[in-house]
N, CA, C and O atoms as a GROMACS GRO file, in nm:
protein
  324
    1MET      N    1   0.032  -0.188  -0.046
    1MET     CA    2   0.010   0.022  -0.006
    1MET      C    3   0.108   0.126   0.017
    1MET      O    4   0.186   0.120   0.111
    2ASN      N    5   0.108   0.222  -0.065
    2ASN     CA    6   0.123   0.346  -0.088
    2ASN      C    7   0.036   0.381  -0.014
    2ASN      O    8  -0.080   0.351  -0.043
    3ALA      N    9   0.072   0.470   0.128
    3ALA     CA   10   0.046   0.602   0.145
    3ALA      C   11   0.041   0.726   0.189
    3ALA      O   12  -0.028   0.790   0.267
    4GLY      N   13   0.151   0.747   0.106
    4GLY     CA   14   0.217   0.834   0.070
    4GLY      C   15   0.254   0.952   0.155
    4GLY      O   16   0.277   1.072   0.138
    5HIS      N   17   0.246   0.846   0.276
    5HIS     CA   18   0.359   0.966   0.400
    5HIS      C   19   0.351   0.846   0.455
    5HIS      O   20   0.278   0.753   0.419
    6PRO      N   21   0.458   0.848   0.577
    6PRO     CA   22   0.527   0.823   0.638
    6PRO      C   23   0.463   0.774   0.768
    6PRO      O   24   0.485   0.664   0.820
    7ILE      N   25   0.374   0.880   0.820
    7ILE     CA   26   0.354   0.904   0.957
    7ILE      C   27   0.176   0.760   0.946
    7ILE      O   28   0.157   0.652   1.003
    8ILE      N   29   0.127   0.806   0.888
    8ILE     CA   30   0.005   0.687   0.794
    8ILE      C   31   0.068   0.563   0.755
    8ILE      O   32   0.007   0.460   0.784
    9ALA      N   33   0.199   0.551   0.682
    9ALA     CA   34   0.263   0.371   0.636
    9ALA      C   35   0.282   0.334   0.801
    9ALA      O   36   0.286   0.215   0.829
   10PHE      N   37   0.292   0.420   0.895
   10PHE     CA   38   0.409   0.336   0.989
   10PHE      C   39   0.253   0.329   1.053
   10PHE      O   40   0.223   0.211   1.036
   11ASP      N   41   0.148   0.391   1.113
   11ASP     CA   42  -0.013   0.384   1.195
   11ASP      C   43  -0.043   0.232   1.089
   11ASP      O   44  -0.090   0.130   1.139
   12PHE      N   45  -0.015   0.239   0.971
   12PHE     CA   46  -0.140   0.135   0.916
   12PHE      C   47  -0.070  -0.019   0.946
   12PHE      O   48  -0.126  -0.126   0.972
   13ALA      N   49   0.054   0.010   0.934
   13ALA     CA   50   0.191  -0.098   0.945
   13ALA      C   51   0.150  -0.136   1.128
   13ALA      O   52   0.131  -0.254   1.159
   14ASN      N   53   0.140  -0.034   1.228
   14ASN     CA   54   0.116  -0.119   1.330
   14ASN      C   55  -0.012  -0.166   1.381
   14ASN      O   56  -0.024  -0.229   1.486
   15CYS      N   57  -0.104  -0.133   1.304
   15CYS     CA   58  -0.248  -0.197   1.292
   15CYS      C   59  -0.299  -0.332   1.252
   15CYS      O   60  -0.368  -0.425   1.294
   16HIS      N   61  -0.216  -0.285   1.132
   16HIS     CA   62  -0.201  -0.498   1.061
   16HIS      C   63  -0.107  -0.566   1.156
   16HIS      O   64  -0.151  -0.674   1.198
   17ARG      N   65   0.077  -0.512   1.225
   17ARG     CA   66   0.061  -0.610   1.348
   17ARG      C   67  -0.006  -0.659   1.432
   17ARG      O   68  -0.023  -0.780   1.447
   18ASP      N   69  -0.054  -0.565   1.500
   18ASP     CA   70  -0.154  -0.563   1.571
   18ASP      C   71  -0.259  -0.693   1.551
   18ASP      O   72  -0.297  -0.759   1.648
   19ASP      N   73  -0.298  -0.718   1.419
   19ASP     CA   74  -0.415  -0.755   1.363
   19ASP      C   75  -0.392  -0.921   1.379
   19ASP      O   76  -0.428  -1.018   1.446
   20LEU      N   77  -0.308  -0.883   1.271
   20LEU     CA   78  -0.203  -1.042   1.333
   20LEU      C   79  -0.127  -1.104   1.471
   20LEU      O   80  -0.106  -1.222   1.500
   21LEU      N   81  -0.105  -1.019   1.521
   21LEU     CA   82  -0.091  -1.075   1.673
   21LEU      C   83  -0.194  -1.078   1.713
   21LEU      O   84  -0.187  -1.085   1.836
   22ARG      N   85  -0.316  -1.077   1.671
   22ARG     CA   86  -0.414  -1.125   1.808
   22ARG      C   87  -0.490  -1.206   1.778
   22ARG      O   88  -0.562  -1.264   1.859
   23GLU      N   89  -0.491  -1.239   1.595
   23GLU     CA   90  -0.544  -1.397   1.468
   23GLU      C   91  -0.480  -1.458   1.541
   23GLU      O   92  -0.541  -1.522   1.627
   24ALA      N   93  -0.317  -1.463   1.536
   24ALA     CA   94  -0.194  -1.569   1.612
   24ALA      C   95  -0.246  -1.560   1.762
   24ALA      O   96  -0.204  -1.654   1.830
   25ALA      N   97  -0.306  -1.493   1.814
   25ALA     CA   98  -0.285  -1.547   1.952
   25ALA      C   99  -0.487  -1.627   1.988
   25ALA      O  100  -0.514  -1.689   2.091
   26GLU      N  101  -0.566  -1.605   1.903
   26GLU     CA  102  -0.692  -1.634   1.910
   26GLU      C  103  -0.664  -1.764   1.879
   26GLU      O  104  -0.742  -1.835   1.944
   27ARG      N  105  -0.575  -1.845   1.796
   27ARG     CA  106  -0.533  -1.960   1.724
   27ARG      C  107  -0.470  -2.039   1.809
   27ARG      O  108  -0.475  -2.162   1.803
   28ARG      N  109  -0.393  -1.959   1.914
   28ARG     CA  110  -0.333  -2.042   1.987
   28ARG      C  111  -0.417  -2.101   2.083
   28ARG      O  112  -0.385  -2.202   2.145
   29LEU      N  113  -0.513  -2.047   2.096
   29LEU     CA  114  -0.560  -2.029   2.255
   29LEU      C  115  -0.726  -2.187   2.186
   29LEU      O  116  -0.795  -2.260   2.257
   30VAL      N  117  -0.724  -2.179   2.103
   30VAL     CA  118  -0.829  -2.286   2.035
   30VAL      C  119  -0.776  -2.402   1.988
   30VAL      O  120  -0.837  -2.509   1.990
   31ALA      N  121  -0.601  -2.380   1.922
   31ALA     CA  122  -0.523  -2.517   1.994
   31ALA      C  123  -0.513  -2.585   2.059
   31ALA      O  124  -0.525  -2.707   2.068
   32ASP      N  125  -0.485  -2.498   2.121
   32ASP     CA  126  -0.478  -2.525   2.342
   32ASP      C  127  -0.583  -2.602   2.404
   32ASP      O  128  -0.591  -2.700   2.478
   33ALA      N  129  -0.650  -2.533   2.353
   33ALA     CA  130  -0.829  -2.536   2.420
   33ALA      C  131  -0.846  -2.722   2.362
   33ALA      O  132  -0.890  -2.812   2.433
   34HIS      N  133  -0.790  -2.736   2.204
   34HIS     CA  134  -0.896  -2.885   2.150
   34HIS      C  135  -0.792  -2.966   2.228
   34HIS      O  136  -0.815  -3.078   2.275
   35ARG      N  137  -0.661  -2.892   2.241
   35ARG     CA  138  -0.548  -3.044   2.330
   35ARG      C  139  -0.554  -3.044   2.439
   35ARG      O  140  -0.495  -3.141   2.485
   36GLY      N  141  -0.609  -2.968   2.529
   36GLY     CA  142  -0.691  -3.008   2.687
   36GLY      C  143  -0.744  -3.061   2.701
   36GLY      O  144  -0.734  -3.141   2.794
   37ARG      N  145  -0.890  -3.057   2.583
   37ARG     CA  146  -1.010  -3.146   2.588
   37ARG      C  147  -1.011  -3.273   2.573
   37ARG      O  148  -1.024  -3.321   2.460
   38PRO      N  149  -0.998  -3.357   2.691
   38PRO     CA  150  -1.060  -3.518   2.665
   38PRO      C  151  -1.124  -3.516   2.563
   38PRO      O  152  -1.195  -3.425   2.521
   39SER      N  153  -1.090  -3.686   2.484
   39SER     CA  154  -1.180  -3.649   2.347
   39SER      C  155  -1.281  -3.815   2.491
   39SER      O  156  -1.243  -3.875   2.591
   40VAL      N  157  -1.424  -3.815   2.397
   40VAL     CA  158  -1.486  -3.952   2.476
   40VAL      C  159  -1.397  -4.080   2.468
   40VAL      O  160  -1.404  -4.156   2.565
   41ASN      N  161  -1.329  -4.110   2.384
   41ASN     CA  162  -1.281  -4.215   2.394
   41ASN      C  163  -1.203  -4.254   2.530
   41ASN      O  164  -1.200  -4.356   2.597
   42ALA      N  165  -1.126  -4.093   2.544
   42ALA     CA  166  -1.009  -4.118   2.562
   42ALA      C  167  -1.054  -4.124   2.750
   42ALA      O  168  -0.993  -4.196   2.830
   43LEU      N  169  -1.160  -4.043   2.784
   43LEU     CA  170  -1.230  -4.098   2.939
   43LEU      C  171  -1.310  -4.185   2.949
   43LEU      O  172  -1.368  -4.205   3.056
   44ARG      N  173  -1.342  -4.295   2.779
   44ARG     CA  174  -1.406  -4.442   2.854
   44ARG      C  175  -1.286  -4.485   2.885
   44ARG      O  176  -1.294  -4.580   2.963
   45ARG      N  177  -1.105  -4.436   2.838
   45ARG     CA  178  -1.016  -4.552   2.863
   45ARG      C  179  -0.992  -4.563   2.985
   45ARG      O  180  -0.953  -4.673   3.025
   46ARG      N  181  -1.010  -4.454   3.079
   46ARG     CA  182  -0.914  -4.401   3.181
   46ARG      C  183  -1.032  -4.406   3.280
   46ARG      O  184  -1.000  -4.356   3.387
   47VAL      N  185  -1.196  -4.466   3.274
   47VAL     CA  186  -1.289  -4.494   3.307
   47VAL      C  187  -1.234  -4.682   3.385
   47VAL      O  188  -1.221  -4.749   3.488
   48GLY      N  189  -1.218  -4.677   3.193
   48GLY     CA  190  -1.221  -4.869   3.230
   48GLY      C  191  -1.128  -4.963   3.265
   48GLY      O  192  -1.130  -5.085   3.273
   49ASN      N  193  -0.993  -4.826   3.294
   49ASN     CA  194  -0.870  -4.915   3.388
   49ASN      C  195  -0.867  -4.841   3.486
   49ASN      O  196  -0.757  -4.859   3.539
   50ALA      N  197  -0.941  -4.745   3.558
   50ALA     CA  198  -0.998  -4.738   3.615
   50ALA      C  199  -1.073  -4.880   3.758
   50ALA      O  200  -1.060  -4.894   3.879
   51LEU      N  201  -1.149  -4.952   3.649
   51LEU     CA  202  -1.238  -5.066   3.661
   51LEU      C  203  -1.192  -5.140   3.684
   51LEU      O  204  -1.251  -5.200   3.774
   52VAL      N  205  -1.047  -5.214   3.634
   52VAL     CA  206  -1.009  -5.279   3.630
   52VAL      C  207  -0.899  -5.268   3.700
   52VAL      O  208  -0.834  -5.372   3.712
   53ARG      N  209  -0.848  -5.146   3.763
   53ARG     CA  210  -0.746  -5.139   3.859
   53ARG      C  211  -0.845  -5.199   3.960
   53ARG      O  212  -0.836  -5.320   3.985
   54ALA      N  213  -0.938  -5.125   4.020
   54ALA     CA  214  -1.042  -5.128   4.138
   54ALA      C  215  -0.998  -5.303   4.168
   54ALA      O  216  -0.923  -5.352   4.253
   55GLY      N  217  -1.134  -5.410   3.988
   55GLY     CA  218  -1.124  -5.537   4.009
   55GLY      C  219  -0.988  -5.579   4.045
   55GLY      O  220  -0.964  -5.688   4.099
   56GLU      N  221  -0.876  -5.470   4.008
   56GLU     CA  222  -0.801  -5.652   4.045
   56GLU      C  223  -0.750  -5.640   4.231
   56GLU      O  224  -0.716  -5.730   4.308
   57HIS      N  225  -0.762  -5.500   4.253
   57HIS     CA  226  -0.718  -5.468   4.407
   57HIS      C  227  -0.791  -5.573   4.490
   57HIS      O  228  -0.745  -5.632   4.588
   58LEU      N  229  -0.955  -5.592   4.420
   58LEU     CA  230  -1.009  -5.689   4.527
   58LEU      C  231  -1.049  -5.836   4.491
   58LEU      O  232  -1.136  -5.909   4.540
   59GLN      N  233  -0.962  -5.856   4.394
   59GLN     CA  234  -0.982  -6.006   4.356
   59GLN      C  235  -0.816  -5.977   4.446
   59GLN      O  236  -0.825  -6.060   4.536
   60GLY      N  237  -0.685  -5.910   4.465
   60GLY     CA  238  -0.587  -5.961   4.539
   60GLY      C  239  -0.690  -5.987   4.717
   60GLY      O  240  -0.670  -6.093   4.777
   61ALA      N  241  -0.792  -5.878   4.778
   61ALA     CA  242  -0.787  -5.873   4.865
   61ALA      C  243  -0.889  -5.998   4.885
   61ALA      O  244  -0.920  -6.020   5.003
   62ARG      N  245  -0.944  -6.082   4.788
   62ARG     CA  246  -1.014  -6.107   4.790
   62ARG      C  247  -0.932  -6.282   4.826
   62ARG      O  248  -0.949  -6.338   4.934
   63GLY      N  249  -0.870  -6.326   4.741
   63GLY     CA  250  -0.732  -6.454   4.767
   63GLY      C  251  -0.677  -6.334   4.893
   63GLY      O  252  -0.626  -6.425   4.958
   64ARG      N  253  -0.661  -6.270   4.937
   64ARG     CA  254  -0.585  -6.301   5.054
   64ARG      C  255  -0.669  -6.306   5.199
   64ARG      O  256  -0.626  -6.265   5.307
   65ARG      N  257  -0.846  -6.389   5.164
   65ARG     CA  258  -0.914  -6.387   5.243
   65ARG      C  259  -0.919  -6.247   5.308
   65ARG      O  260  -0.989  -6.247   5.409
   66ILE      N  261  -0.881  -6.166   5.288
   66ILE     CA  262  -0.937  -6.009   5.390
   66ILE      C  263  -1.072  -5.989   5.324
   66ILE      O  264  -1.120  -5.911   5.408
   67ALA      N  265  -1.170  -6.005   5.232
   67ALA     CA  266  -1.286  -5.938   5.197
   67ALA      C  267  -1.366  -6.102   5.084
   67ALA      O  268  -1.398  -6.103   4.965
   68GLU      N  269  -1.370  -6.169   5.147
   68GLU     CA  270  -1.441  -6.272   5.094
   68GLU      C  271  -1.613  -6.271   5.043
   68GLU      O  272  -1.665  -6.341   4.956
   69GLU      N  273  -1.680  -6.154   5.138
   69GLU     CA  274  -1.784  -6.172   5.110
   69GLU      C  275  -1.816  -6.036   4.999
   69GLU      O  276  -1.924  -5.978   5.003
   70LEU      N  277  -1.721  -6.001   4.914
   70LEU     CA  278  -1.711  -5.894   4.747
   70LEU      C  279  -1.753  -6.004   4.709
   70LEU      O  280  -1.874  -6.010   4.726
   71GLY      N  281  -1.695  -6.126   4.651
   71GLY     CA  282  -1.736  -6.249   4.570
   71GLY      C  283  -1.761  -6.169   4.427
   71GLY      O  284  -1.740  -6.050   4.454
   72ASN      N  285  -1.796  -6.181   4.288
   72ASN     CA  286  -1.720  -6.183   4.197
   72ASN      C  287  -1.712  -6.036   4.134
   72ASN      O  288  -1.693  -6.016   4.014
   73ALA      N  289  -1.732  -5.926   4.240
   73ALA     CA  290  -1.735  -5.792   4.218
   73ALA      C  291  -1.629  -5.834   4.110
   73ALA      O  292  -1.681  -5.882   4.010
   74ALA      N  293  -1.518  -5.828   4.108
   74ALA     CA  294  -1.372  -5.814   4.070
   74ALA      C  295  -1.398  -5.831   3.918
   74ALA      O  296  -1.362  -5.744   3.839
   75GLY      N  297  -1.475  -5.970   3.870
   75GLY     CA  298  -1.482  -5.988   3.746
   75GLY      C  299  -1.634  -5.920   3.686
   75GLY      O  300  -1.672  -5.938   3.570
   76ALA      N  301  -1.708  -5.844   3.784
   76ALA     CA  302  -1.810  -5.776   3.736
   76ALA      C  303  -1.720  -5.663   3.656
   76ALA      O  304  -1.729  -5.629   3.538
   77LEU      N  305  -1.635  -5.617   3.753
   77LEU     CA  306  -1.548  -5.459   3.688
   77LEU      C  307  -1.497  -5.565   3.575
   77LEU      O  308  -1.556  -5.544   3.469
   78HIS      N  309  -1.428  -5.645   3.570
   78HIS     CA  310  -1.334  -5.629   3.421
   78HIS      C  311  -1.431  -5.618   3.315
   78HIS      O  312  -1.442  -5.532   3.228
   79VAL      N  313  -1.533  -5.773   3.350
   79VAL     CA  314  -1.689  -5.751   3.278
   79VAL      C  315  -1.714  -5.601   3.215
   79VAL      O  316  -1.685  -5.566   3.101
   80ALA      N  317  -1.775  -5.520   3.319
   80ALA     CA  318  -1.813  -5.377   3.282
   80ALA      C  319  -1.704  -5.294   3.203
   80ALA      O  320  -1.740  -5.197   3.136
   81ARG      N  321  -1.532  -5.343   3.212
   81ARG     CA  322  -1.482  -5.220   3.104
   81ARG      C  323  -1.476  -5.294   3.019
   81ARG      O  324  -1.441  -5.258   2.906
   0.00000   0.00000   0.00000
């Protein structure tokens, strides 16, 4: 762009730079939000892993005869995963 006056050209360049920086910041925020948000599959995987760990813990307790009244709860948790 030929502004004809150096002050106008600098002002235009500064405004354009500010716009570019603002757009870059918006893109960065959107990218961070997408990376930080767990997907449904990842959430299901975490819940499933927690259920399996709880089931393994229950099986270990039942194997040591600490909690025989738990029955097949560990197996049910493993199947639920």
